[in-house]
PLY file of the C-alpha trace (Angstrom):
ply
format ascii 1.0
element vertex 574
property float x
property float y
property float z
element edge 573
property int vertex1
property int vertex2
end_header
0.00 0.00 0.00
2.80 2.31 0.89
4.14 1.73 -2.57
0.82 2.69 -4.17
0.38 5.89 -2.31
2.43 7.91 -4.79
0.26 6.56 -7.64
-3.04 7.08 -5.84
-2.13 10.71 -5.50
-2.70 10.89 -9.28
-5.86 8.78 -9.37
-7.85 11.61 -10.88
-5.63 11.80 -13.90
-5.46 8.09 -14.18
-9.29 7.93 -14.19
-9.46 10.57 -16.91
-7.08 8.60 -19.06
-9.01 5.38 -18.61
-12.29 7.11 -19.46
-10.78 8.72 -22.54
-9.41 5.41 -23.71
-12.76 3.71 -23.15
-14.47 6.44 -25.15
-12.07 5.94 -28.01
-12.70 2.22 -28.01
-16.51 2.66 -27.98
-16.36 5.30 -30.72
-14.25 3.09 -32.92
-16.58 0.16 -32.48
-19.68 2.29 -33.25
-18.24 3.93 -36.37
-17.13 0.59 -37.74
-20.72 -0.73 -37.43
-22.18 2.38 -39.12
-19.70 2.20 -41.98
-20.57 -1.42 -42.49
-24.30 -0.70 -42.57
-23.78 2.32 -44.83
-21.86 0.23 -47.31
-24.60 -2.38 -47.21
-27.44 0.10 -47.84
-25.52 1.95 -50.55
-24.98 -1.34 -52.28
-28.68 -2.15 -52.09
-29.67 1.27 -53.49
-27.20 1.00 -56.33
-28.47 -2.46 -57.05
-32.05 -1.20 -57.18
-31.09 1.51 -59.66
-29.31 -1.06 -61.72
-32.31 -3.37 -61.67
-34.69 -0.51 -62.60
-32.57 0.44 -65.60
-32.79 -3.14 -66.73
-36.62 -2.95 -66.89
-36.40 -0.82 -70.04
-35.77 -3.94 -72.04
-38.68 -5.94 -70.61
-41.56 -6.44 -73.09
-44.83 -5.09 -71.71
-46.73 -8.19 -72.78
-44.52 -10.49 -70.67
-46.40 -11.72 -67.65
-49.64 -10.06 -68.84
-51.03 -12.85 -70.99
-53.18 -14.24 -68.19
-55.14 -11.77 -66.08
-55.59 -14.42 -63.41
-51.85 -14.51 -62.65
-50.37 -12.91 -59.59
-50.76 -9.15 -60.14
-47.67 -8.33 -58.04
-45.52 -10.55 -60.20
-47.00 -9.05 -63.37
-46.35 -5.52 -62.14
-42.71 -6.34 -61.50
-42.30 -7.94 -64.90
-44.10 -5.22 -66.85
-43.14 -2.05 -65.05
-44.25 1.02 -67.13
-41.42 2.09 -69.40
-40.72 3.29 -72.93
-41.65 -0.12 -74.29
-45.01 0.18 -72.56
-45.64 3.55 -74.23
-44.77 2.14 -77.62
-47.12 -0.78 -77.12
-49.91 1.52 -75.97
-49.41 3.65 -79.08
-49.54 0.54 -81.23
-52.80 -0.66 -79.67
-54.31 2.84 -79.89
-53.33 3.13 -83.55
-54.97 -0.21 -84.26
-58.17 1.02 -82.60
-58.04 4.25 -84.61
-57.59 2.33 -87.86
-60.55 0.12 -86.98
-62.64 3.19 -86.09
-61.65 4.83 -89.39
-62.73 1.75 -91.34
-66.06 1.56 -89.46
-66.66 5.28 -89.97
-65.82 4.98 -93.66
-68.16 2.00 -94.04
-71.09 3.86 -92.44
-70.46 6.96 -94.52
-70.17 5.06 -97.82
-73.29 3.08 -96.99
-75.25 6.22 -96.20
-73.90 8.17 -99.16
-75.59 5.72 -101.53
-78.91 6.30 -99.79
-78.83 10.03 -99.09
-78.79 11.37 -102.63
-80.60 14.19 -104.35
-83.74 12.97 -106.13
-83.62 11.74 -109.71
-86.58 14.00 -110.51
-84.09 16.86 -110.69
-82.03 17.45 -113.80
-78.55 15.85 -113.65
-76.89 19.27 -113.65
-78.98 20.34 -110.66
-78.25 17.14 -108.75
-74.56 17.41 -109.47
-74.41 21.03 -108.34
-76.05 20.31 -104.98
-74.26 16.99 -104.39
-70.96 18.84 -104.74
-71.95 20.91 -101.69
-72.04 17.90 -99.37
-71.19 17.85 -96.53
-72.82 21.22 -96.00
-70.57 22.51 -93.23
-67.35 21.69 -95.12
-68.32 22.80 -98.59
-70.53 25.83 -97.90
-69.39 28.98 -96.08
-71.20 29.74 -92.86
-74.72 31.12 -93.12
-73.66 34.68 -92.29
-70.46 34.61 -94.36
-71.63 33.28 -97.73
-71.34 35.67 -100.66
-73.67 36.02 -103.60
-71.24 34.39 -106.02
-70.97 31.39 -103.68
-74.68 30.63 -103.86
-75.93 27.97 -106.26
-77.29 29.17 -109.60
-80.74 30.74 -109.34
-82.25 28.35 -111.88
-81.02 25.42 -109.80
-82.55 26.88 -106.65
-85.84 27.50 -108.44
-85.83 23.95 -109.83
-85.46 22.53 -106.33
-88.21 24.82 -105.02
-90.56 23.49 -107.70
-89.58 19.91 -106.93
-90.04 20.01 -103.16
-93.63 21.27 -103.50
-94.51 18.04 -105.32
-92.61 15.68 -103.06
-94.74 15.92 -99.90
-97.98 14.88 -101.68
-96.00 11.93 -103.06
-94.94 10.93 -99.53
-98.56 11.18 -98.40
-99.57 8.93 -101.27
-96.82 6.49 -100.22
-98.76 5.66 -97.03
-102.17 6.30 -98.65
-102.81 9.47 -96.69
-104.73 12.48 -97.98
-102.61 15.54 -98.67
-104.71 18.42 -97.35
-102.52 20.90 -95.46
-104.36 22.89 -92.83
-103.85 26.37 -91.49
-100.46 26.07 -89.78
-98.61 26.76 -92.99
-96.18 29.21 -91.45
-93.47 26.59 -91.53
-91.08 28.28 -89.18
-90.58 30.81 -86.45
-90.59 33.66 -88.90
-94.04 32.68 -90.10
-95.65 33.90 -93.26
-95.53 37.60 -92.47
-92.35 38.16 -94.41
-93.76 40.04 -97.35
-94.06 37.38 -100.01
-94.47 38.86 -103.44
-95.91 37.82 -106.76
-93.44 34.97 -107.04
-95.67 33.02 -104.65
-98.41 32.74 -107.25
-96.76 29.65 -108.70
-97.45 27.79 -105.45
-101.08 28.75 -105.44
-100.83 31.70 -103.04
-101.67 35.29 -103.58
-98.61 37.49 -103.88
-99.97 40.25 -101.69
-98.77 41.08 -98.20
-102.20 40.22 -96.81
-100.75 37.11 -95.16
-99.02 39.00 -92.39
-101.59 37.80 -89.92
-102.46 41.22 -88.53
-106.15 41.53 -87.95
-106.88 37.97 -88.98
-106.72 34.66 -87.22
-105.05 31.67 -88.78
-107.61 28.96 -88.39
-110.53 31.28 -88.94
-111.69 32.74 -92.20
-109.09 34.23 -94.44
-107.95 34.66 -97.99
-105.35 33.00 -100.14
-105.89 29.48 -101.31
-103.65 26.60 -100.35
-102.99 23.76 -102.76
-104.62 20.88 -101.05
-108.03 22.28 -100.46
-109.59 25.08 -98.48
-108.27 28.53 -97.87
-105.26 29.66 -95.88
-107.58 30.31 -93.00
-109.23 26.91 -92.94
-108.21 23.64 -91.41
-108.57 21.82 -94.70
-111.02 19.00 -95.29
-111.96 16.99 -92.24
-109.76 13.97 -91.77
-111.41 10.79 -92.96
-113.76 12.60 -95.34
-112.41 10.58 -98.21
-111.95 13.53 -100.52
-108.84 13.67 -102.65
-107.03 17.00 -102.56
-105.92 18.91 -105.58
-102.28 18.63 -104.61
-102.18 14.94 -103.90
-103.30 12.41 -101.35
-105.09 9.24 -102.28
-105.03 8.58 -105.98
-108.76 7.83 -106.12
-111.86 8.54 -104.09
-111.20 5.87 -101.48
-110.93 7.02 -97.85
-107.32 7.39 -96.71
-105.68 4.44 -95.01
-103.69 6.77 -92.75
-105.03 10.07 -91.46
-102.41 12.81 -91.25
-103.06 15.76 -88.99
-103.79 18.67 -91.39
-102.15 21.15 -89.02
-98.89 19.20 -89.18
-99.29 18.98 -92.95
-99.67 22.74 -92.98
-96.43 23.13 -91.07
-94.55 21.04 -93.61
-96.31 22.76 -96.49
-95.13 26.15 -95.26
-91.64 24.83 -94.51
-91.26 23.56 -98.08
-92.90 26.45 -99.94
-92.27 29.63 -97.92
-88.64 30.71 -98.21
-88.72 34.50 -98.24
-88.47 35.97 -94.76
-86.94 32.84 -93.27
-83.22 32.29 -92.53
-82.41 35.77 -93.75
-83.90 35.15 -97.21
-85.00 38.43 -98.80
-85.80 37.13 -102.27
-88.73 39.06 -103.79
-89.72 35.97 -105.78
-89.51 33.39 -102.98
-86.41 31.67 -104.36
-84.76 29.52 -101.65
-81.17 30.12 -100.63
-78.51 27.45 -101.00
-78.51 26.81 -97.26
-82.29 26.42 -97.25
-82.10 23.87 -100.06
-79.35 21.82 -98.45
-80.91 21.66 -94.98
-84.38 21.09 -96.42
-83.01 18.10 -98.32
-81.73 16.69 -95.02
-85.27 17.05 -93.66
-86.61 15.28 -96.74
-84.25 12.33 -96.21
-85.56 12.00 -92.67
-89.18 12.32 -93.82
-88.68 9.60 -96.40
-87.30 7.33 -93.69
-90.30 8.09 -91.45
-92.82 7.35 -94.19
-91.01 4.14 -95.08
-91.38 3.13 -91.40
-95.12 3.87 -91.49
-95.52 1.93 -94.71
-93.54 -0.99 -93.28
-95.67 -1.13 -90.12
-98.95 -0.97 -92.04
-97.89 -3.47 -94.68
-100.61 -4.12 -97.28
-103.45 -2.59 -95.26
-105.92 -0.90 -97.60
-108.31 0.60 -95.05
-107.94 2.62 -91.88
-109.50 -0.04 -89.67
-106.93 -2.57 -90.95
-103.91 -0.27 -90.58
-101.64 -0.59 -87.55
-100.77 3.12 -87.66
-104.09 4.86 -88.11
-103.22 8.51 -87.56
-100.11 10.65 -87.89
-100.50 13.23 -85.14
-97.20 14.92 -85.94
-93.84 14.44 -87.58
-91.35 16.89 -86.12
-87.72 17.16 -87.21
-84.90 19.35 -85.92
-85.83 22.35 -83.75
-89.50 21.40 -83.51
-88.61 17.93 -82.18
-87.18 19.43 -79.00
-84.97 17.62 -76.49
-84.97 14.16 -74.97
-86.86 13.72 -71.72
-88.35 17.19 -71.81
-91.89 16.83 -70.50
-94.05 19.44 -72.15
-96.90 21.43 -70.68
-99.31 18.96 -72.27
-98.86 16.64 -69.33
-100.50 19.20 -67.11
-103.77 18.57 -68.96
-103.68 14.80 -68.58
-106.74 14.83 -66.35
-108.94 17.28 -68.22
-112.62 16.35 -68.45
-113.78 14.43 -71.46
-115.67 16.21 -74.18
-113.71 18.46 -76.41
-110.07 17.38 -76.45
-107.93 19.53 -74.26
-110.70 20.68 -71.87
-113.95 22.59 -71.98
-114.74 25.19 -74.58
-114.42 28.11 -72.15
-110.85 27.22 -71.18
-110.00 26.55 -74.79
-111.31 29.93 -75.87
-109.40 31.65 -73.08
-106.19 29.91 -74.13
-106.74 31.03 -77.70
-107.34 34.64 -76.69
-104.23 34.63 -74.49
-102.11 33.34 -77.32
-103.48 36.00 -79.65
-103.01 38.88 -77.24
-99.72 37.69 -75.82
-101.04 38.12 -72.28
-100.29 34.61 -71.04
-97.45 33.72 -68.73
-95.67 31.91 -71.49
-95.89 35.00 -73.67
-94.23 37.06 -71.00
-91.46 34.50 -70.71
-90.95 34.44 -74.45
-90.74 38.23 -74.51
-87.58 38.06 -72.41
-85.89 35.52 -74.68
-83.38 36.73 -77.25
-84.44 36.66 -80.88
-83.71 33.26 -82.44
-80.81 33.00 -84.86
-81.60 33.01 -88.58
-78.96 30.35 -89.15
-80.77 27.23 -90.45
-78.39 25.12 -88.34
-79.50 26.89 -85.14
-80.92 24.33 -82.68
-81.24 21.89 -85.54
-78.93 19.22 -84.11
-78.45 17.75 -80.65
-75.34 16.92 -78.65
-74.50 13.60 -76.99
-76.91 14.45 -74.17
-79.68 15.16 -76.72
-79.75 18.87 -75.97
-80.38 21.23 -78.87
-77.20 22.95 -80.03
-76.96 26.66 -80.63
-75.51 27.42 -84.06
-72.29 28.88 -82.59
-71.68 25.78 -80.46
-72.41 23.49 -83.39
-69.98 25.19 -85.77
-67.22 25.38 -83.16
-67.58 21.66 -82.43
-66.83 20.83 -86.07
-63.23 21.98 -85.59
-62.84 21.02 -81.92
-60.21 18.59 -80.67
-61.57 17.81 -77.21
-63.38 14.48 -76.75
-66.49 16.24 -75.45
-67.05 18.03 -78.78
-65.10 16.27 -81.53
-67.67 13.47 -81.86
-69.87 15.81 -83.92
-67.23 15.65 -86.63
-68.17 12.00 -87.11
-71.92 12.45 -87.47
-74.55 15.12 -87.03
-77.54 14.16 -84.91
-80.98 15.25 -86.09
-83.72 14.86 -83.46
-87.05 13.39 -84.59
-90.34 13.30 -82.70
-93.17 11.18 -84.09
-96.71 11.05 -82.73
-99.09 8.30 -83.85
-102.44 6.77 -82.98
-101.82 3.10 -83.53
-102.60 -0.44 -82.46
-100.85 -1.31 -79.25
-99.79 -4.73 -80.58
-97.81 -3.10 -83.41
-95.53 -1.06 -81.14
-92.68 -3.60 -81.28
-92.95 -3.66 -85.07
-92.73 0.13 -85.11
-89.51 0.09 -83.09
-88.04 -2.59 -85.35
-88.95 -0.62 -88.48
-87.26 2.47 -87.02
-84.06 0.51 -86.39
-84.08 -0.92 -89.93
-85.01 2.23 -91.82
-82.64 4.07 -94.16
-81.23 6.06 -92.51
-81.93 4.31 -89.19
-83.94 6.15 -86.55
-82.34 5.51 -83.17
-85.23 5.50 -80.70
-84.31 7.07 -77.37
-87.72 7.55 -75.75
-91.23 6.11 -76.10
-94.25 7.73 -74.48
-97.67 6.11 -74.32
-100.86 8.22 -74.22
-98.87 11.30 -73.18
-98.98 13.55 -76.23
-101.33 15.70 -78.23
-101.23 16.31 -81.99
-98.98 19.25 -82.85
-98.50 21.34 -85.92
-94.84 22.17 -85.47
-92.69 25.25 -85.12
-89.00 25.86 -85.73
-88.90 28.64 -83.19
-88.71 26.66 -79.94
-88.61 22.88 -80.17
-90.72 20.74 -77.91
-92.99 23.54 -76.77
-95.82 21.06 -76.51
-98.53 23.36 -77.79
-101.67 21.33 -78.24
-102.15 21.99 -81.88
-98.77 23.56 -82.39
-98.49 27.31 -81.96
-99.12 28.89 -85.31
-95.88 30.53 -86.40
-97.80 33.11 -88.40
-98.82 34.71 -85.14
-102.52 33.90 -85.22
-104.76 31.57 -83.28
-103.25 28.20 -82.41
-104.31 25.46 -84.73
-106.44 22.90 -82.92
-105.43 19.53 -84.31
-108.29 17.13 -84.76
-110.72 19.81 -85.92
-112.04 19.61 -89.41
-113.40 22.40 -91.53
-116.51 22.58 -89.38
-114.54 22.75 -86.16
-115.81 19.47 -84.71
-113.35 17.34 -82.80
-113.26 13.57 -82.96
-111.88 11.40 -80.18
-110.83 7.78 -80.29
-112.17 5.24 -77.83
-112.78 5.96 -74.20
-111.72 9.59 -73.50
-110.91 8.77 -69.89
-108.27 6.32 -71.05
-106.59 8.96 -73.19
-106.82 11.77 -70.70
-109.28 13.70 -72.87
-106.83 14.03 -75.75
-107.83 14.85 -79.30
-107.56 12.11 -81.89
-108.32 12.09 -85.56
-109.52 8.52 -86.06
-113.28 8.34 -86.33
-113.93 4.71 -85.41
-113.24 3.98 -81.72
-111.06 0.99 -80.92
-110.02 -0.32 -77.54
-106.56 -1.41 -78.68
-105.52 1.92 -80.18
-103.08 3.98 -78.12
-101.23 7.24 -78.55
-97.52 6.63 -79.12
-94.87 9.32 -79.28
-91.31 8.43 -80.20
-88.25 10.61 -79.74
-85.31 9.47 -81.81
-82.14 10.59 -83.52
-81.03 10.24 -87.14
-77.28 10.29 -87.76
-75.93 12.07 -90.83
-72.35 10.85 -91.18
-69.61 13.14 -92.43
-66.88 11.85 -94.76
-63.75 10.49 -93.10
-60.99 13.14 -93.12
-57.81 12.47 -95.03
-54.95 11.14 -92.90
-52.88 14.19 -93.76
-55.59 16.54 -92.52
-54.17 18.51 -89.55
-57.62 18.39 -87.89
-57.92 14.61 -88.23
-59.23 13.35 -84.88
-57.93 9.86 -85.72
-54.34 10.92 -86.21
-51.93 8.03 -85.63
-49.08 8.05 -83.12
-46.89 5.92 -85.38
-48.04 6.43 -88.98
-46.90 4.31 -91.86
-43.62 5.41 -93.52
-45.55 6.81 -96.48
-47.59 8.95 -94.12
-45.79 11.80 -92.41
-48.48 12.55 -89.86
-47.74 12.28 -86.14
-50.02 12.29 -83.15
-49.91 15.22 -80.76
-49.46 13.77 -77.27
-50.84 16.95 -75.75
-54.23 16.10 -77.24
-56.28 13.46 -75.41
-57.29 10.33 -77.25
-60.76 10.85 -78.73
-63.12 7.88 -78.46
-64.91 7.91 -81.81
-68.40 6.48 -81.51
-71.59 7.07 -83.41
-73.81 7.05 -80.36
0 1
1 2
2 3
3 4
4 5
5 6
6 7
7 8
8 9
9 10
10 11
11 12
12 13
13 14
14 15
15 16
16 17
17 18
18 19
19 20
20 21
21 22
22 23
23 24
24 25
25 26
26 27
27 28
28 29
29 30
30 31
31 32
32 33
33 34
34 35
35 36
36 37
37 38
38 39
39 40
40 41
41 42
42 43
43 44
44 45
45 46
46 47
47 48
48 49
49 50
50 51
51 52
52 53
53 54
54 55
55 56
56 57
57 58
58 59
59 60
60 61
61 62
62 63
63 64
64 65
65 66
66 67
67 68
68 69
69 70
70 71
71 72
72 73
73 74
74 75
75 76
76 77
77 78
78 79
79 80
80 81
81 82
82 83
83 84
84 85
85 86
86 87
87 88
88 89
89 90
90 91
91 92
92 93
93 94
94 95
95 96
96 97
97 98
98 99
99 100
100 101
101 102
102 103
103 104
104 105
105 106
106 107
107 108
108 109
109 110
110 111
111 112
112 113
113 114
114 115
115 116
116 117
117 118
118 119
119 120
120 121
121 122
122 123
123 124
124 125
125 126
126 127
127 128
128 129
129 130
130 131
131 132
132 133
133 134
134 135
135 136
136 137
137 138
138 139
139 140
140 141
141 142
142 143
143 144
144 145
145 146
146 147
147 148
148 149
149 150
150 151
151 152
152 153
153 154
154 155
155 156
156 157
157 158
158 159
159 160
160 161
161 162
162 163
163 164
164 165
165 166
166 167
167 168
168 169
169 170
170 171
171 172
172 173
173 174
174 175
175 176
176 177
177 178
178 179
179 180
180 181
181 182
182 183
183 184
184 185
185 186
186 187
187 188
188 189
189 190
190 191
191 192
192 193
193 194
194 195
195 196
196 197
197 198
198 199
199 200
200 201
201 202
202 203
203 204
204 205
205 206
206 207
207 208
208 209
209 210
210 211
211 212
212 213
213 214
214 215
215 216
216 217
217 218
218 219
219 220
220 221
221 222
222 223
223 224
224 225
225 226
226 227
227 228
228 229
229 230
230 231
231 232
232 233
233 234
234 235
235 236
236 237
237 238
238 239
239 240
240 241
241 242
242 243
243 244
244 245
245 246
246 247
247 248
248 249
249 250
250 251
251 252
252 253
253 254
254 255
255 256
256 257
257 258
258 259
259 260
260 261
261 262
262 263
263 264
264 265
265 266
266 267
267 268
268 269
269 270
270 271
271 272
272 273
273 274
274 275
275 276
276 277
277 278
278 279
279 280
280 281
281 282
282 283
283 284
284 285
285 286
286 287
287 288
288 289
289 290
290 291
291 292
292 293
293 294
294 295
295 296
296 297
297 298
298 299
299 300
300 301
301 302
302 303
303 304
304 305
305 306
306 307
307 308
308 309
309 310
310 311
311 312
312 313
313 314
314 315
315 316
316 317
317 318
318 319
319 320
320 321
321 322
322 323
323 324
324 325
325 326
326 327
327 328
328 329
329 330
330 331
331 332
332 333
333 334
334 335
335 336
336 337
337 338
338 339
339 340
340 341
341 342
342 343
343 344
344 345
345 346
346 347
347 348
348 349
349 350
350 351
351 352
352 353
353 354
354 355
355 356
356 357
357 358
358 359
359 360
360 361
361 362
362 363
363 364
364 365
365 366
366 367
367 368
368 369
369 370
370 371
371 372
372 373
373 374
374 375
375 376
376 377
377 378
378 379
379 380
380 381
381 382
382 383
383 384
384 385
385 386
386 387
387 388
388 389
389 390
390 391
391 392
392 393
393 394
394 395
395 396
396 397
397 398
398 399
399 400
400 401
401 402
402 403
403 404
404 405
405 406
406 407
407 408
408 409
409 410
410 411
411 412
412 413
413 414
414 415
415 416
416 417
417 418
418 419
419 420
420 421
421 422
422 423
423 424
424 425
425 426
426 427
427 428
428 429
429 430
430 431
431 432
432 433
433 434
434 435
435 436
436 437
437 438
438 439
439 440
440 441
441 442
442 443
443 444
444 445
445 446
446 447
447 448
448 449
449 450
450 451
451 452
452 453
453 454
454 455
455 456
456 457
457 458
458 459
459 460
460 461
461 462
462 463
463 464
464 465
465 466
466 467
467 468
468 469
469 470
470 471
471 472
472 473
473 474
474 475
475 476
476 477
477 478
478 479
479 480
480 481
481 482
482 483
483 484
484 485
485 486
486 487
487 488
488 489
489 490
490 491
491 492
492 493
493 494
494 495
495 496
496 497
497 498
498 499
499 500
500 501
501 502
502 503
503 504
504 505
505 506
506 507
507 508
508 509
509 510
510 511
511 512
512 513
513 514
514 515
515 516
516 517
517 518
518 519
519 520
520 521
521 522
522 523
523 524
524 525
525 526
526 527
527 528
528 529
529 530
530 531
531 532
532 533
533 534
534 535
535 536
536 537
537 538
538 539
539 540
540 541
541 542
542 543
543 544
544 545
545 546
546 547
547 548
548 549
549 550
550 551
551 552
552 553
553 554
554 555
555 556
556 557
557 558
558 559
559 560
560 561
561 562
562 563
563 564
564 565
565 566
566 567
567 568
568 569
569 570
570 571
571 572
572 573
């Protein structure tokens, strides 16, 4: 102990040295472990990068042939990479090529059906055919110049032809052509100052048709080809008389009764051109746009009448026909929108008697419409004036909403998926109202699907409509007889020259609605169909910069390239 005393005097410093040495040992041991772990983790990270770079050579179809395989394994084998993008482009290009072929097939098929009539001279047909499709070949409605219009003699020839075509269509289904008083034909009516050029269509050339001071549907002047005066409803339906302009070819009663008010609408639409769509011709010569869009209507009408003829078959009398009465045929703006329930449904429980309610209410409604004092008149007064463009609210979008002319024209050059589909096909809405046998409804739907062009039925309503005349001002207004576009009294469909209404079957079953078939039948129902007719546009050339089917990897002979900033457009007809 005595020997240790000198050392113990320095125990403090000895302790400090031992502690320092222990710290060094612990620090060395700890850093060695961290370095080892760091090297391990760095190696793992570098290995992961190396493995990821190797995925660029993995084919995207490897491990994806069976969807029932382990998804985790598939994901590791087919990690998204440049090869995946190339394969996606290849598959997309294949789909675009298939869509192009399908589009081309539908267009070529339709082009052989939708042709200008052979009744026109070859030079006239050729001139108008060269203007198809309308939106690509003709300048816009408000930009066309005089020298870009078709030749006047061609326009006049078509105007003469179209006046004869509707009676021929009526004869096709053995209906009497006797247009009633709603001959305004459009929102601009017949108050447009038609001149002496109208005499060729059987109308007086004076301005006395403005409607001021007279009521359309009452007494008036100016004869209409088809019987009666411009102020009459035409011969009563089912009277059996043959009109001067057409109808049944002999004195037999018509097989199908066609609402004279709706006939009047089509008569005005196909004979009154001045004052409509900006037409200021003093001789009632149609414009090129009027001819082209009217021909589209005619194609649809021909399809509708072929459907009626197909449903009725060889029936030679009204009691044998499946479709007994045409309440209305409405195309374009007058057809309205899908699912839009009109004000007619509010009168579903009106008392029986005169269709639409008692005579007092009917008279009040007429007076309101004449004076413009009704609630609807006040609402219409706040609406902007409709466009004169014949394409305005003529077509519908994918939701079956009527398109304003500006939206329609902009969609024809759009690249977004929500609008570009209109470049494939235009959609013309059609609304058809019939009184028909209930058992023939399925046949009617089948005939619509098989017509040329096909009518795609989107809505069927049973015993929910009233006969309408038609108006291009505001589609689907639901006016009982169709608000007269000339500004006079509404035309009451189902009223003959004497003003008597005829109802079919038990009025309580039909909600007191007006019908034009004289003989009651328990199996006859009111059917209204809302459908769409597609008018396909030609397939754009692959070098067209606006081609919505542009390929990502075109063939070597084709120098086009897809713009990846543009979304892929699903091209479908419906």
